[in-house]
ZATI-819696 format. One line per 3 residues: their letters; for each residue z, y, x of N, C-alpha, C. Coordinates in Angstrom, 1 decimal. Layout:
BEGIN
A = Z:Y:X:Z:Y:X:Z:Y:X ~ ...
END
This chain:
BEGIN
MNR = 279.3:190.2:5.5:278.0:190.3:6.1:277.1:189.3:5.6 ~ 275.8:189.6:5.3:274.9:188.6:4.8:274.4:187.7:5.9 ~ 274.1:186.5:5.4:273.5:185.5:6.3:272.3:184.8:5.5
NLS = 271.2:184.7:6.2:270.1:183.9:5.6:269.9:182.6:6.1 ~ 270.9:182.1:6.9:270.9:180.8:7.5:271.7:179.8:6.7 ~ 271.3:178.6:6.4:272.1:177.6:5.7:273.1:177.1:6.7
QTG = 274.1:176.3:6.2:275.1:175.7:7.0:274.5:174.8:8.1 ~ 273.5:174.0:7.7:272.8:173.1:8.6:272.1:173.9:9.7 ~ 271.4:175.0:9.3:270.8:175.9:10.3:271.7:176.5:11.3
IAA = 272.9:177.0:10.8:273.9:177.6:11.7:274.4:176.5:12.7 ~ 274.7:175.3:12.2:275.2:174.2:13.0:274.2:173.8:14.1 ~ 272.9:173.8:13.6:271.9:173.4:14.6:271.8:174.5:15.7
GLC = 271.9:175.7:15.3:271.8:176.8:16.3:272.9:176.8:17.3 ~ 274.1:176.5:16.8:275.3:176.4:17.7:275.1:175.2:18.7 ~ 274.6:174.1:18.1:274.4:172.9:19.0:273.4:173.2:20.1
ALA = 272.3:173.9:19.7:271.3:174.2:20.7:271.8:175.1:21.8 ~ 272.6:176.1:21.4:273.2:177.1:22.4:274.2:176.3:23.3 ~ 274.9:175.4:22.7:275.9:174.6:23.6:275.2:173.8:24.6
CAY = 274.1:173.2:24.2:273.3:172.3:25.1:272.7:173.2:26.2 ~ 272.2:174.3:25.9:271.6:175.2:26.9:272.7:175.7:27.9 ~ 273.9:176.0:27.4:274.9:176.5:28.3:275.4:175.3:29.2
SNG = 275.5:174.1:28.7:276.0:173.0:29.6:275.1:172.7:30.7 ~ 273.8:173.0:30.6:272.8:172.7:31.7:273.0:173.7:32.9 ~ 273.6:174.8:32.6:273.8:175.8:33.7:272.7:176.7:33.8
ARA = 273.0:178.0:34.3:272.0:179.0:34.4:271.0:178.7:35.5 ~ 271.4:178.0:36.6:270.5:177.7:37.6:269.4:176.7:37.2 ~ 269.8:175.7:36.5:268.9:174.7:36.0:267.9:175.3:35.0
AES = 268.4:176.2:34.2:267.5:176.9:33.2:266.4:177.7:33.9 ~ 266.8:178.4:35.0:265.9:179.2:35.7:264.8:178.4:36.4 ~ 265.2:177.2:37.0:264.3:176.3:37.6:263.3:175.8:36.6
LAA = 263.8:175.4:35.4:262.9:174.8:34.4:261.9:175.9:33.9 ~ 262.4:177.1:33.8:261.5:178.2:33.3:260.4:178.5:34.3 ~ 260.7:178.3:35.6:259.7:178.6:36.7:258.6:177.6:36.7
TQP = 258.8:176.3:36.2:257.8:175.3:36.4:257.1:174.9:35.1 ~ 257.8:175.3:33.9:257.2:174.9:32.6:257.2:176.1:31.7 ~ 256.3:176.1:30.7:256.3:177.2:29.7:257.6:176.9:28.8
PQP = 258.2:178.0:28.3:259.4:177.9:27.5:259.1:177.0:26.2 ~ 260.0:176.1:25.9:259.9:175.3:24.7:261.1:175.6:23.8 ~ 260.9:175.5:22.5:262.0:175.7:21.6:263.0:174.6:21.7
LTP = 264.3:175.0:21.6:265.3:174.0:21.8:265.4:173.2:20.5 ~ 265.5:171.9:20.6:265.6:171.0:19.5:266.9:170.1:19.6 ~ 267.8:170.3:18.7:269.0:169.4:18.7:268.7:168.0:18.6
AFL = 269.6:167.1:19.1:269.4:165.7:19.1:269.1:165.1:17.7 ~ 269.8:165.6:16.7:269.7:165.0:15.4:268.3:165.3:14.8 ~ 267.6:166.4:15.3:266.3:166.7:14.8:265.3:165.9:15.6
AAA = 265.6:165.8:17.0:264.6:165.0:17.8:264.5:163.6:17.4 ~ 265.7:163.0:16.9:265.6:161.6:16.5:264.8:161.4:15.3 ~ 264.5:162.4:14.6:263.7:162.3:13.3:262.3:162.0:13.6
GSD = 261.8:162.2:14.8:260.4:161.9:15.1:259.7:163.2:15.5 ~ 258.4:163.0:15.8:257.6:164.1:16.3:257.3:165.1:15.3 ~ 257.4:164.8:14.0:257.1:165.7:12.9:258.3:166.6:12.6
AQA = 259.4:166.4:13.2:260.6:167.3:13.0:260.3:168.7:13.5 ~ 260.7:169.7:12.7:260.5:171.1:13.1:261.6:171.6:14.0 ~ 261.2:172.3:15.1:262.2:172.9:16.0:263.0:174.0:15.3
VHC = 264.2:174.3:15.8:265.0:175.3:15.3:264.7:176.6:16.0 ~ 264.4:177.7:15.3:264.1:179.0:15.8:265.2:179.9:15.4 ~ 265.7:180.7:16.3:266.7:181.7:16.0:266.1:183.1:16.2
EPV = 266.2:184.0:15.2:265.7:185.3:15.3:266.8:186.3:14.9 ~ 267.1:187.2:15.8:268.1:188.2:15.5:267.6:189.2:14.4 ~ 268.5:189.6:13.5:268.2:190.5:12.5:269.2:191.7:12.6
DDD = 268.6:192.9:12.5:269.4:194.1:12.7:270.3:194.4:11.4 ~ 271.4:195.1:11.6:272.3:195.4:10.5:271.6:196.2:9.4 ~ 270.7:197.1:9.8:270.1:197.9:8.8:269.2:197.0:7.8
VLA = 268.7:195.9:8.3:267.9:195.0:7.5:268.9:194.2:6.6 ~ 270.0:193.7:7.2:270.9:192.9:6.4:271.6:193.7:5.3 ~ 271.7:195.0:5.5:272.3:195.9:4.5:271.6:195.9:3.2
HQT = 270.3:195.6:3.2:269.5:195.6:2.0:269.3:194.2:1.4 ~ 270.0:193.2:2.0:269.8:191.9:1.4:270.8:191.6:0.3 ~ 270.4:190.7:-0.6:271.3:190.3:-1.7:272.2:189.2:-1.2
GKY = 273.1:188.8:-2.1:274.0:187.6:-1.7:275.3:188.0:-1.1 ~ 275.7:189.3:-1.2:277.0:189.7:-0.6:278.1:189.2:-1.5 ~ 279.3:188.9:-0.9:280.4:188.3:-1.7:281.7:188.9:-1.3
AGN = 282.5:189.3:-2.2:283.8:189.8:-1.9:284.8:188.8:-2.5 ~ 285.8:188.3:-1.7:286.8:187.4:-2.2:287.6:188.0:-3.3 ~ 288.1:187.2:-4.3:288.8:187.7:-5.4:290.1:188.4:-4.9
DMI = 290.6:188.0:-3.8:291.9:188.7:-3.3:291.6:190.1:-2.8 ~ 290.3:190.5:-2.6:290.0:191.8:-2.2:289.9:192.8:-3.4 ~ 289.7:192.3:-4.6:289.5:193.2:-5.8:290.9:193.7:-6.2
SGV = 291.0:195.0:-6.2:292.3:195.6:-6.6:292.2:196.3:-7.9 ~ 291.1:196.5:-8.5:291.0:197.1:-9.8:289.6:197.0:-10.4 ~ 289.4:197.3:-11.7:288.1:197.2:-12.4:288.1:198.4:-13.3
VLN = 286.9:199.1:-13.3:286.7:200.2:-14.3:285.3:199.9:-15.0 ~ 285.4:199.7:-16.3:284.2:199.4:-17.1:283.9:200.6:-18.1 ~ 282.7:201.1:-18.1:282.3:202.2:-19.0:281.1:201.7:-19.8
VIS = 281.1:201.8:-21.1:279.9:201.5:-21.9:279.7:202.6:-22.9 ~ 278.4:202.9:-23.1:278.1:203.9:-24.1:276.7:203.6:-24.7 ~ 276.6:203.8:-26.0:275.3:203.7:-26.7:275.0:205.0:-27.5
QWQ = 273.8:205.5:-27.4:273.5:206.7:-28.0:272.1:206.6:-28.8 ~ 272.1:207.2:-29.9:270.8:207.2:-30.7:270.6:208.6:-31.3 ~ 269.4:209.2:-31.1:269.1:210.5:-31.7:267.8:210.3:-32.5
LPN = 267.9:210.7:-33.8:266.8:210.6:-34.7:266.0:211.9:-34.7 ~ 264.8:211.9:-35.1:264.0:213.1:-35.1:264.5:214.2:-36.0 ~ 265.3:213.9:-37.0:265.8:215.0:-37.9:267.1:215.6:-37.4
GAT = 267.5:215.2:-36.2:268.7:215.8:-35.6:270.0:214.9:-35.8 ~ 269.9:213.9:-36.6:271.1:213.0:-36.7:271.3:212.2:-35.4 ~ 272.6:212.0:-35.1:272.9:211.2:-33.9:274.0:210.2:-34.2
ATA = 274.1:209.2:-33.3:275.1:208.2:-33.4:275.5:207.8:-31.9 ~ 276.8:207.8:-31.7:277.3:207.5:-30.3:278.6:206.6:-30.4 ~ 278.6:205.6:-29.6:279.8:204.8:-29.4:280.0:204.5:-28.0
QGA = 281.3:204.7:-27.5:281.6:204.6:-26.1:283.0:204.0:-25.9 ~ 283.2:203.4:-24.8:284.5:202.9:-24.5:284.7:202.7:-23.0 ~ 286.0:202.6:-22.6:286.3:202.4:-21.2:287.5:201.5:-21.1
LTV = 287.3:200.6:-20.1:288.4:199.6:-19.8:288.8:199.9:-18.3 ~ 290.1:200.1:-18.1:290.6:200.3:-16.7:291.6:199.3:-16.4 ~ 291.5:198.6:-15.3:292.5:197.6:-14.8:292.8:198.1:-13.4
VQN = 294.1:198.4:-13.1:294.6:198.8:-11.8:295.7:197.9:-11.3 ~ 295.9:197.9:-10.0:296.9:197.1:-9.4:297.9:198.0:-8.7 ~ 299.2:197.9:-8.9:300.1:198.7:-8.3:300.6:198.2:-6.9
TVN = 301.6:198.8:-6.3:302.0:198.4:-4.9:302.6:197.0:-4.9 ~ 303.1:196.5:-6.0:303.7:195.2:-6.0:302.8:194.1:-6.6 ~ 301.4:194.5:-6.6:300.4:193.6:-7.0:300.5:193.2:-8.5
QLS = 301.0:194.1:-9.3:301.0:193.9:-10.7:299.9:194.6:-11.4 ~ 299.2:194.0:-12.4:298.0:194.6:-13.0:298.4:195.2:-14.3 ~ 297.8:196.4:-14.6:298.0:197.0:-15.9:296.6:197.4:-16.4
ASV = 296.4:197.3:-17.7:295.1:197.6:-18.3:295.3:198.7:-19.4 ~ 294.2:199.5:-19.6:294.2:200.5:-20.6:292.8:200.5:-21.2 ~ 292.7:200.7:-22.5:291.4:200.7:-23.2:291.3:202.0:-24.0
QTS = 290.1:202.6:-24.0:289.8:203.8:-24.8:288.5:203.6:-25.5 ~ 288.4:204.0:-26.8:287.2:203.9:-27.6:286.9:205.1:-28.4 ~ 285.6:205.3:-28.7:285.2:206.5:-29.5:283.9:206.1:-30.2
AKV = 283.8:206.6:-31.5:282.6:206.4:-32.3:282.4:207.7:-33.0 ~ 281.1:208.2:-33.0:280.8:209.5:-33.7:279.4:209.5:-34.3 ~ 279.3:210.0:-35.5:278.0:210.1:-36.2:277.9:211.6:-36.7
TDP = 276.8:212.2:-36.4:276.5:213.5:-37.0:275.2:213.5:-37.7 ~ 275.2:214.1:-38.9:274.0:214.0:-39.8:273.8:215.4:-40.5 ~ 272.8:216.2:-40.1:272.6:217.5:-40.7:272.0:217.4:-42.1
VAG = 271.6:216.3:-42.5:271.0:216.1:-43.8:272.1:216.0:-44.9 ~ 272.0:216.9:-45.9:273.0:216.8:-47.0:272.9:215.5:-47.7 ~ 274.1:214.9:-47.9:274.1:213.6:-48.6:273.8:212.4:-47.7
GTT = 273.4:212.6:-46.5:273.1:211.5:-45.6:271.6:211.3:-45.4 ~ 271.3:210.8:-44.2:269.9:210.6:-43.8:269.2:209.5:-44.7 ~ 268.0:209.8:-45.1:267.2:208.8:-45.8:266.1:208.3:-45.0
TAN = 265.5:207.2:-45.4:264.4:206.6:-44.6:263.2:207.6:-44.5 ~ 263.0:208.4:-45.5:261.8:209.3:-45.5:261.9:210.3:-44.4 ~ 263.1:210.8:-44.0:263.2:211.8:-43.0:263.8:211.4:-41.7
SGA = 263.9:210.1:-41.5:264.6:209.5:-40.3:263.6:209.1:-39.2 ~ 262.3:209.2:-39.5:261.3:208.7:-38.6:261.1:207.2:-38.6 ~ 261.8:206.5:-39.5:261.6:205.1:-39.6:260.3:204.7:-40.3
TPN = 259.7:203.6:-40.0:258.5:203.1:-40.6:258.7:201.8:-41.3 ~ 258.9:201.9:-42.6:259.3:200.7:-43.4:258.3:199.5:-43.3 ~ 257.1:199.8:-42.9:256.1:198.7:-42.9:256.1:198.0:-41.5
TSA = 257.0:198.4:-40.6:257.0:197.7:-39.3:258.4:197.1:-39.1 ~ 258.5:196.2:-38.2:259.9:195.6:-37.9:259.9:195.2:-36.5 ~ 261.1:195.1:-36.0:261.4:194.6:-34.6:262.6:193.6:-34.7
TGG = 262.3:192.4:-34.6:263.3:191.3:-34.8:263.2:190.2:-33.7 ~ 264.2:189.4:-33.6:264.2:188.2:-32.7:265.0:188.4:-31.5 ~ 265.1:189.6:-31.0:265.8:189.8:-29.7:267.3:189.4:-29.8
QNV = 267.9:189.5:-30.9:269.3:189.2:-31.1:269.6:187.7:-30.9 ~ 268.6:186.9:-30.9:268.7:185.5:-30.8:268.6:185.0:-29.3 ~ 268.3:185.9:-28.4:268.2:185.6:-27.0:269.6:185.4:-26.4
AVN = 269.8:184.3:-25.7:271.1:183.9:-25.1:270.9:183.5:-23.7 ~ 271.5:184.2:-22.7:271.3:183.8:-21.3:272.7:183.8:-20.6 ~ 272.8:183.2:-19.5:274.0:183.3:-18.6:273.7:184.4:-17.6
GVS = 274.5:185.4:-17.6:274.3:186.6:-16.7:274.0:187.8:-17.5 ~ 273.0:188.6:-17.1:272.7:189.8:-17.7:271.3:189.7:-18.4 ~ 271.2:190.1:-19.6:270.0:190.2:-20.3:269.7:191.6:-20.9
QVT = 268.5:192.0:-20.8:268.1:193.4:-21.4:266.8:193.2:-22.2 ~ 266.9:193.4:-23.5:265.8:193.2:-24.4:265.5:194.5:-25.1 ~ 264.2:194.9:-25.1:263.7:196.1:-25.8:262.6:195.7:-26.7
QVA = 262.7:196.0:-28.0:261.6:195.7:-28.9:261.3:197.0:-29.7 ~ 260.0:197.4:-29.6:259.6:198.7:-30.2:258.4:198.5:-31.1 ~ 258.5:199.1:-32.3:257.4:199.2:-33.2:257.3:200.6:-33.7
GNG = 256.4:201.4:-33.0:256.3:202.8:-33.4:255.7:203.6:-32.3 ~ 255.7:204.9:-32.5:255.1:205.8:-31.5:256.1:206.9:-31.1 ~ 255.9:207.4:-29.8:256.7:208.5:-29.3:258.2:208.2:-29.2
NVG = 258.5:206.9:-28.9:259.9:206.5:-28.7:260.3:206.5:-27.3 ~ 261.6:206.8:-27.0:262.2:206.7:-25.7:263.4:205.7:-25.8 ~ 263.4:204.6:-25.1:264.5:203.7:-25.1:264.8:203.1:-23.7
SNA = 266.1:203.0:-23.4:266.4:202.4:-22.1:267.7:201.6:-22.1 ~ 267.7:200.5:-21.4:268.8:199.7:-21.1:269.2:199.8:-19.7 ~ 270.4:200.2:-19.3:270.8:200.4:-17.9:272.1:199.7:-17.7
ATI = 272.2:198.9:-16.7:273.5:198.3:-16.3:273.6:198.4:-14.8 ~ 274.8:198.9:-14.3:275.0:199.0:-12.9:276.4:198.3:-12.5 ~ 276.4:197.6:-11.4:277.6:197.0:-10.9:277.7:197.4:-9.4
DYT = 278.9:198.0:-9.1:279.0:198.5:-7.7:280.4:198.2:-7.2 ~ 280.6:198.4:-5.9:281.9:198.2:-5.2:282.3:199.6:-4.7 ~ 283.6:199.9:-4.8:284.1:201.2:-4.3:285.5:201.0:-3.8
SSS = 285.8:201.7:-2.7:287.2:201.7:-2.2:288.1:202.6:-2.8 ~ 287.6:203.5:-3.7:288.5:204.5:-4.3:289.4:203.8:-5.4 ~ 290.5:204.4:-5.7:291.4:203.8:-6.7:291.5:204.8:-7.8
GNS = 292.1:204.4:-8.9:292.3:205.3:-10.0:291.7:204.7:-11.3 ~ 291.6:205.5:-12.3:291.1:205.0:-13.6:290.1:205.9:-14.1 ~ 289.4:205.5:-15.2:288.4:206.3:-15.9:288.9:206.7:-17.2
QLA = 289.3:208.0:-17.4:289.8:208.5:-18.6:288.7:209.3:-19.3 ~ 288.4:209.0:-20.6:287.4:209.7:-21.3:288.1:210.8:-22.0 ~ 287.4:212.0:-22.1:288.0:213.2:-22.7:288.0:213.0:-24.3
NVA = 289.1:213.4:-24.9:289.2:213.4:-26.4:288.9:212.0:-27.0 ~ 289.4:211.0:-26.3:289.1:209.6:-26.8:290.4:208.9:-27.0 ~ 290.5:208.2:-28.1:291.8:207.5:-28.5:292.0:206.2:-27.7
NTP = 293.3:206.0:-27.4:293.6:204.7:-26.7:293.8:203.6:-27.7 ~ 292.7:203.2:-28.3:292.7:202.1:-29.3:291.6:201.1:-28.9 ~ 291.8:199.9:-29.4:290.8:198.8:-29.0:289.5:198.9:-29.8
SAS = 289.4:199.7:-30.8:288.2:199.8:-31.6:288.0:201.1:-32.3 ~ 286.8:201.4:-32.6:286.5:202.7:-33.3:285.2:202.5:-34.1 ~ 285.1:203.3:-35.2:283.8:203.2:-36.0:283.6:204.5:-36.7
ASN = 282.4:204.8:-37.1:282.0:206.0:-37.8:280.7:205.8:-38.5 ~ 280.5:206.6:-39.6:279.2:206.5:-40.3:278.9:207.8:-41.0 ~ 277.7:208.0:-41.5:277.4:209.2:-42.2:277.7:209.1:-43.7
ANG = 277.4:210.0:-44.5:277.9:210.0:-45.9:277.4:208.9:-46.7 ~ 276.1:208.5:-46.6:275.6:207.4:-47.4:275.5:206.1:-46.6 ~ 276.1:206.0:-45.4:276.2:204.8:-44.6:274.9:204.3:-44.0
TIR = 273.9:205.1:-43.9:272.6:204.7:-43.3:272.7:204.7:-41.8 ~ 273.7:205.5:-41.2:273.8:205.5:-39.8:275.3:205.1:-39.5 ~ 275.4:204.1:-38.6:276.8:203.6:-38.3:276.9:203.5:-36.8
AGI = 278.1:203.7:-36.3:278.4:203.5:-34.9:279.8:202.8:-34.8 ~ 279.8:201.7:-33.9:281.1:201.0:-33.8:281.2:200.4:-32.4 ~ 282.5:200.3:-32.0:282.8:199.6:-30.7:284.1:198.9:-30.8
AFG = 284.2:197.7:-30.2:285.5:196.9:-30.3:285.7:196.1:-29.1 ~ 287.0:196.1:-28.6:287.4:195.3:-27.5:288.3:194.2:-28.1 ~ 287.9:192.9:-27.9:288.7:191.9:-28.5:288.1:190.5:-28.1
GNG = 289.0:189.5:-28.2:288.5:188.1:-27.8:288.0:188.0:-26.4 ~ 288.6:188.8:-25.5:288.1:188.8:-24.1:286.7:189.3:-23.9 ~ 286.2:190.0:-24.9:284.8:190.5:-24.9:284.8:191.9:-25.4
ISV = 283.5:192.5:-25.4:283.3:193.9:-25.9:282.0:193.8:-26.8 ~ 282.1:194.6:-27.9:280.9:194.7:-28.8:280.7:196.1:-29.1 ~ 279.4:196.6:-28.9:279.0:198.0:-29.2:277.8:197.9:-30.1
TLQ = 277.8:198.6:-31.3:276.7:198.5:-32.2:276.4:199.9:-32.8 ~ 275.1:200.3:-32.8:274.6:201.4:-33.5:273.5:200.9:-34.5 ~ 273.6:201.4:-35.7:272.7:201.0:-36.8:272.1:202.2:-37.4
TPA = 270.8:202.4:-37.5:270.1:203.5:-38.1:269.0:203.0:-39.0 ~ 268.4:203.8:-39.8:267.2:203.4:-40.6:266.1:202.9:-39.7 ~ 266.1:203.4:-38.4:264.9:203.1:-37.5:265.3:201.9:-36.6
GIA = 266.4:201.2:-36.8:266.7:200.1:-35.9:268.1:200.0:-35.5 ~ 268.4:199.2:-34.5:269.7:198.9:-34.0:269.7:199.0:-32.5 ~ 270.9:199.3:-31.9:271.1:199.2:-30.5:272.5:198.5:-30.3
TQN = 272.6:197.5:-29.4:273.8:196.8:-29.2:274.0:196.5:-27.8 ~ 275.3:196.4:-27.4:275.7:195.9:-26.1:276.9:194.9:-26.3 ~ 276.8:193.8:-25.7:277.8:192.8:-25.9:278.2:192.1:-24.5
IMP = 279.5:192.1:-24.3:280.0:191.3:-23.1:280.8:190.2:-23.6 ~ 280.3:189.0:-23.4:280.9:187.8:-23.9:281.5:186.9:-22.8 ~ 282.8:186.4:-23.1:283.4:185.6:-22.1:282.8:184.2:-22.0
SNT = 283.1:183.5:-20.9:282.6:182.2:-20.7:283.3:181.2:-21.7 ~ 282.7:180.1:-22.0:283.2:179.1:-22.9:282.7:177.7:-22.4 ~ 282.9:176.7:-23.2:282.4:175.4:-22.8:280.9:175.3:-22.9
AQA = 280.3:176.2:-23.7:278.8:176.1:-23.9:278.1:176.9:-22.8 ~ 278.6:178.0:-22.4:277.8:178.8:-21.4:278.8:179.7:-20.6 ~ 278.3:180.2:-19.5:279.0:181.1:-18.7:279.0:182.5:-19.4
GSI = 279.9:183.4:-18.8:279.9:184.8:-19.4:278.6:185.5:-19.3 ~ 278.4:186.5:-20.2:277.1:187.2:-20.2:277.3:188.6:-20.6 ~ 276.3:189.5:-20.2:276.2:190.8:-20.6:274.8:191.0:-21.3
AQL = 274.8:191.4:-22.5:273.5:191.5:-23.2:273.4:192.9:-23.8 ~ 272.2:193.5:-23.5:271.8:194.9:-24.0:270.5:194.7:-24.8 ~ 270.6:195.2:-26.1:269.4:195.1:-27.0:269.1:196.4:-27.7
LQI = 267.8:196.7:-27.7:267.2:197.8:-28.4:266.1:197.3:-29.4 ~ 266.3:197.6:-30.7:265.2:197.3:-31.6:264.9:198.6:-32.4 ~ 263.7:199.1:-32.1:263.2:200.4:-32.7:262.0:200.2:-33.6
AGN = 262.2:200.4:-34.9:261.1:200.4:-35.8:260.9:201.7:-36.4 ~ 260.3:202.7:-35.6:260.2:204.0:-36.1:259.5:204.9:-35.1 ~ 259.4:206.2:-35.3:258.7:207.1:-34.5:259.6:208.2:-34.0
NQQ = 259.4:208.6:-32.7:260.1:209.7:-32.1:261.7:209.5:-32.1 ~ 262.0:208.3:-31.8:263.5:207.9:-31.6:263.9:208.0:-30.1 ~ 265.1:208.4:-29.9:265.6:208.4:-28.5:266.9:207.6:-28.5
VAN = 266.8:206.5:-27.7:267.9:205.5:-27.7:268.3:205.1:-26.3 ~ 269.6:204.9:-26.0:270.0:204.5:-24.7:271.2:203.6:-24.7 ~ 271.2:202.5:-24.0:272.4:201.7:-23.7:272.7:201.8:-22.3
QLS = 274.0:202.1:-22.0:274.4:202.3:-20.6:275.7:201.5:-20.3 ~ 275.7:200.8:-19.2:276.9:200.0:-18.9:277.2:200.2:-17.4 ~ 278.4:200.5:-17.0:278.7:200.7:-15.6:280.0:199.9:-15.3
LSL = 279.9:199.0:-14.3:281.1:198.2:-13.9:281.4:198.5:-12.4 ~ 282.6:199.0:-12.2:283.0:199.4:-10.8:284.1:198.5:-10.4 ~ 283.9:197.7:-9.3:284.9:196.8:-8.8:285.6:197.5:-7.6
QTQ = 286.9:197.8:-7.7:287.6:198.5:-6.6:288.1:197.5:-5.6 ~ 287.9:197.7:-4.3:288.3:196.8:-3.3:289.3:197.4:-2.4 ~ 290.2:196.6:-1.9:291.2:197.0:-0.9:290.6:197.3:0.4
QMS = 291.0:198.3:1.1:290.5:198.7:2.4:291.1:197.7:3.4 ~ 290.2:197.2:4.3:290.6:196.2:5.3:290.7:196.8:6.7 ~ 291.8:196.4:7.4:292.0:196.8:8.7:291.0:196.1:9.6
AQM = 290.9:196.6:10.9:290.0:196.0:11.9:290.4:194.6:12.1 ~ 291.7:194.3:12.2:292.2:193.0:12.4:291.8:192.0:11.3 ~ 291.9:192.5:10.0:291.6:191.7:8.9:290.1:191.4:8.9
IRQ = 289.3:192.3:9.3:287.8:192.1:9.3:287.5:191.0:10.4 ~ 288.1:191.1:11.5:287.9:190.1:12.6:288.3:188.7:12.1 ~ 289.5:188.6:11.4:290.0:187.4:10.9:289.0:186.8:9.9
AGV = 288.5:187.7:9.0:287.6:187.2:8.0:286.3:186.7:8.6 ~ 285.8:187.3:9.7:284.6:186.9:10.4:284.8:185.5:11.0 ~ 286.0:185.3:11.7:286.2:184.0:12.3:286.3:182.9:11.2
LQA = 287.0:183.2:10.1:287.1:182.2:9.1:285.8:181.9:8.5 ~ 284.9:182.8:8.3:283.6:182.6:7.8:282.8:181.7:8.7 ~ 282.9:182.0:10.0:282.2:181.2:11.0:282.7:179.7:11.0
LRN = 284.0:179.5:10.9:284.5:178.2:10.9:284.0:177.4:9.7 ~ 284.0:178.1:8.5:283.5:177.5:7.3:282.0:177.1:7.4 ~ 281.2:178.0:8.1:279.8:177.7:8.2:279.6:176.5:9.2
IR = 280.4:176.3:10.2:280.3:175.2:11.1:280.5:173.9:10.4 ~ 281.5:173.9:9.4:281.7:172.7:8.6:280.5:172.3:7.8
END
């Protein structure tokens, strides 16, 4: 459950409620009959002087909390991971490039993990001898560069476009699900890498799982599309980077990444225990 109160705020609220309860219901009614209601102020705030702000508690409905960020699931709740990545490029002359992969990590009944990887790369080119710059929609006098030098901790999505009539999108989703199982791609090899190209090498598609990371690259006369998942190291934390660089006209490009974290179902008793533990930690 989300909470928008800091540890200090929660402790202050509990202190205020305890003070009010110790005075007794009768004394509270008598005080309310003679004086206007005043906000409760814990002793540690009252000692700070007249400028100290009183503590105000406001109830928030569950339907409001459901839309708040900051939810957290303990690592002991994660029972599996399914990752799907795919990059697609369609040129105006009908040539296409696609690279996709899936990583599935599941946990069995004795808490042992097993992982499987699938990859696929495909290039189609209706032009005899391979696509050339002249019929690919590329514009040699324009360029889109620099985005590959962007480095952030977390998720980055960069789109650079020089041209007209282009459609490009970077999409990344991360969700939780209680369902179990894996993600099997149809007609895809169980290999850690795959690559493909057209006859003259002007269109390339590749994907590779390795070094605790993932790299997806599409290269065409009209630009590049990449997706990279990089592990943490001494220099920076782990990151997910999606990049589109389009220097052409009438190109259709898409990067998509989906990460699904599978969680164990919790009994009512486990939920109550987790709530009590969270409350005790907040009091500290």
